[in-house]
C-alpha positions in Angstrom: 13.7 82.8 -40.3 13.5 85.6 -37.8 16.6 86.0 -35.7 17.2 88.0 -32.5 20.8 89.3 -32.7 22.3 90.8 -29.6 25.8 92.3 -29.8 28.5 94.8 -28.9 31.2 95.8 -31.3 33.7 98.6 -30.8 37.2 98.3 -32.5 40.0 97.8 -30.0 37.7 97.2 -27.0 35.4 94.2 -27.6 33.2 92.4 -30.2 30.6 89.7 -29.6 27.4 88.7 -31.2 24.7 86.3 -29.8 22.1 84.8 -32.1 19.4 83.8 -29.6 17.3 81.3 -31.7 20.4 79.4 -32.8 22.4 79.3 -29.5 25.4 80.6 -31.4 28.0 83.3 -30.4 30.4 84.9 -32.9 33.5 86.2 -31.1 33.7 86.6 -27.4 35.1 89.9 -26.3 34.7 91.5 -22.9 31.1 92.0 -21.7 29.7 88.9 -23.4 28.5 87.3 -20.1 27.1 90.4 -18.6 25.6 91.4 -21.9 23.5 88.2 -22.5 23.1 87.5 -18.8 21.0 84.4 -18.0 20.8 83.5 -21.7 24.4 82.3 -21.5 23.2 78.7 -20.8 21.5 78.8 -24.3 24.8 79.1 -26.0 26.0 75.8 -27.5 28.5 76.9 -30.1 31.0 79.8 -30.0 32.9 80.7 -33.2 36.0 82.9 -32.7 37.3 84.7 -35.8 40.9 85.3 -34.6 43.2 85.7 -31.6 43.0 89.4 -30.9 42.2 90.0 -27.2 39.1 92.1 -27.9 37.5 89.1 -29.6 38.3 86.3 -27.1 39.0 87.5 -23.5 35.3 87.2 -22.6 35.7 83.5 -22.8 37.3 83.3 -19.4 34.2 84.6 -17.5 31.7 83.0 -19.9 33.2 79.5 -19.4 33.4 80.0 -15.6 29.6 80.7 -15.6 28.4 78.5 -18.4 30.9 75.7 -19.2 29.5 72.3 -18.4 29.7 68.8 -19.8 31.6 69.7 -23.0 29.4 72.7 -23.7 29.7 75.2 -25.3 32.0 74.1 -28.1 34.5 76.8 -28.8 35.7 76.8 -32.5 38.9 78.7 -33.3 41.4 79.0 -36.2 43.7 76.0 -35.9 47.0 77.8 -36.5 46.5 80.2 -33.5 48.5 79.2 -30.5 46.7 81.6 -28.2 43.7 79.4 -27.8 45.4 76.3 -26.4 47.2 78.6 -24.1 44.0 80.2 -22.9 42.4 76.8 -22.6 45.3 75.7 -20.4 45.1 78.8 -18.3 41.3 78.6 -17.7 41.5 74.9 -16.8 44.1 75.7 -14.1 42.3 78.9 -13.0 39.0 77.2 -12.5 39.6 73.4 -12.5 36.1 72.2 -12.4 35.2 68.7 -13.7 32.8 70.2 -16.2 34.1 72.5 -18.9 33.7 73.8 -22.4 35.1 71.9 -25.4 37.8 73.7 -27.5 37.9 72.7 -31.1 40.6 73.9 -33.6 39.2 74.2 -37.1 40.6 75.0 -40.6 39.1 77.1 -43.3 36.7 75.2 -45.6 35.5 73.0 -42.7 31.8 72.7 -42.0 30.2 72.1 -38.6 26.7 70.9 -37.7 25.2 73.2 -35.1 21.6 71.9 -35.0 19.0 70.2 -37.2 19.7 71.1 -40.8 22.2 73.9 -39.8 25.8 74.0 -40.9 28.5 76.6 -40.1 31.2 77.0 -42.7 34.6 78.5 -41.9 36.0 80.8 -44.5 39.6 82.1 -44.6 40.0 85.9 -44.7 43.0 88.2 -45.1 42.9 90.0 -41.8 46.1 88.3 -40.7 49.1 88.1 -43.0 49.7 84.4 -43.2 50.6 81.7 -45.8 47.6 80.8 -47.9 47.3 77.3 -46.4 47.2 78.6 -42.8 44.1 79.4 -40.8 44.7 82.4 -38.5 41.6 84.5 -39.2 38.2 83.2 -40.2 34.9 84.4 -41.3 31.7 82.3 -41.0 28.5 81.4 -42.8 25.5 79.7 -41.4 23.5 77.6 -43.9 20.2 75.7 -43.6 19.9 72.6 -45.7 16.5 71.6 -47.1 15.1 69.3 -49.8 13.8 70.8 -53.0 11.6 68.9 -55.5 13.5 68.3 -58.7 12.1 70.4 -61.6 11.1 67.3 -63.7 8.6 66.3 -61.0 7.1 69.7 -60.4 3.8 68.9 -62.2 3.2 65.7 -60.3 0.4 65.4 -57.7 1.3 64.9 -54.1 0.2 61.2 -54.2 2.5 60.6 -57.3 5.4 62.2 -55.5 4.8 60.1 -52.4 4.7 57.0 -54.5 8.0 57.8 -56.1 9.7 58.5 -52.7 8.3 55.2 -51.4 9.7 53.3 -54.4 13.0 55.1 -54.9 13.8 57.2 -51.9 14.0 61.0 -51.3 17.2 61.4 -53.3 15.4 60.2 -56.4 12.8 63.0 -56.2 14.5 65.8 -54.4 17.8 67.6 -54.2 19.4 68.9 -51.0 19.9 72.7 -51.3 21.5 75.1 -48.9 20.2 78.6 -48.1 22.2 81.2 -46.2 20.9 82.1 -42.8 23.6 84.5 -41.7 27.2 85.5 -42.7 29.7 87.0 -40.3 32.9 88.6 -41.6 34.9 89.0 -38.4 37.8 91.4 -38.9 38.7 91.5 -42.5 39.4 93.7 -45.5 37.0 93.7 -48.4 38.6 91.0 -50.6 36.0 89.0 -52.7 32.5 90.3 -53.4 31.3 86.9 -54.2 32.1 85.7 -50.7 29.1 87.4 -49.3 26.8 87.3 -52.3 23.3 85.9 -51.6 23.7 86.3 -47.8 20.4 86.6 -46.0 21.9 88.7 -43.1 25.4 90.0 -43.4 27.3 91.2 -40.3 30.4 93.0 -41.7 33.0 95.2 -40.1 33.6 98.8 -41.2 36.3 100.0 -38.8 37.1 103.2 -40.6 34.9 105.8 -42.2 37.6 107.1 -44.6 39.6 105.2 -47.2 42.9 105.9 -45.4 45.5 103.2 -45.3 47.5 105.0 -42.7 44.6 104.5 -40.3 44.0 100.9 -41.4 47.5 99.9 -40.5 48.4 102.6 -37.9 48.8 100.2 -35.0 49.0 96.7 -36.6 49.9 94.9 -39.8 46.4 93.4 -39.7 43.9 94.6 -42.3 40.5 96.1 -41.6 37.7 97.4 -43.9 36.6 101.0 -44.3 33.0 101.9 -44.8 33.4 103.2 -48.4 34.7 99.8 -49.7 32.0 97.9 -47.8 29.3 100.1 -49.3 30.6 99.7 -52.8 30.6 95.9 -52.3 27.0 96.0 -51.1 26.0 97.8 -54.3 27.3 94.9 -56.3 26.0 91.8 -54.4 22.6 90.5 -53.3 22.0 90.7 -49.5 18.7 91.0 -47.7 19.9 92.8 -44.5 23.3 94.3 -43.4 24.6 95.0 -39.9 27.7 97.2 -40.0 30.0 96.7 -37.0 33.5 97.2 -35.4 33.5 101.0 -35.9 36.5 102.8 -34.4 35.7 104.6 -31.1 37.1 107.8 -32.7 33.7 108.1 -34.5 30.4 109.3 -33.0 27.0 108.0 -33.9 26.0 111.1 -35.9 29.0 111.0 -38.2 28.7 107.2 -38.7 25.0 107.5 -39.6 25.6 110.5 -41.9 28.4 108.7 -43.8 26.4 105.5 -44.2 23.5 107.5 -45.7 25.9 109.5 -48.0 27.7 106.5 -49.3 24.5 104.4 -49.7 23.1 107.1 -52.0 26.5 107.5 -53.7 26.8 103.8 -54.6 23.0 103.3 -55.0 22.8 100.6 -52.3 19.4 99.0 -52.1 19.4 97.0 -48.8 18.4 97.9 -45.2 21.5 98.9 -43.2 21.7 98.6 -39.5 24.8 99.6 -37.5 26.4 98.9 -34.2 27.1 102.1 -32.3 30.5 102.2 -30.6 30.2 101.6 -26.9 26.6 100.4 -27.0 25.1 97.0 -26.5 22.3 96.3 -29.0 19.7 94.0 -27.5 18.0 93.2 -30.8 19.6 95.0 -33.6 17.2 94.0 -36.3 14.2 95.3 -34.3 15.7 98.8 -34.5 15.0 101.2 -37.4 17.6 100.8 -40.1 19.8 103.8 -40.5 19.2 103.5 -44.3 16.7 101.6 -46.4 
């Protein structure tokens, strides 16, 4: 499935991603509305990873322009009080009869976003919170499809149709899920298996160096650095990677050079794309990968 992924991601300032073919937005920092322009009416589902301002303040303008008849649905971690407060403010600031639908969700929950498409919410460790609390989420998009059971693989098409007519689809096929896209949000690298077998992985890499003093300089929240992300990529199966959320302290040249160096060091074998700080990427996967 070919996806057009538009986005902007610069640590501290704003992060948002728009997946055109799916009508899905991940995070909604400043510039979302002006970035996707008239395509805003295509957005049906917005998944916010956490309550930092650079991931949610674009909602005010976006809803003013595009909120109508319960669309889009805005999903957010259910333990974050900032979202009900923002919903209340926007309803008073622009009290139109048509508006978006705000939906608190917990990690482990699954949400239908179209025919055969499911988004799963995954807890991450960006925010220091009790293990049962949802304050920061990552997301995975899956497509469900039916696969013929192995014991019927040698049957003819007519025989399979006869079995389905007699016993139903479940007798002949299993429902399997395949990953369409995974989105990390802000998070440290915690569990390699979390992203294994992702088709497209959008993962943050805020810092270039493995320096905890930088990771926690202004907040107790935890980010990833590029070296640990690249080491993870060397140990999992992913088809394409988009690295995002780089700190604005870094320039494109040093980001690209470090990606290439670390990819060779860890023997990474996957195409790597990256979001340049301060730049909107209209179709990131149509660009030349910086590595691979």
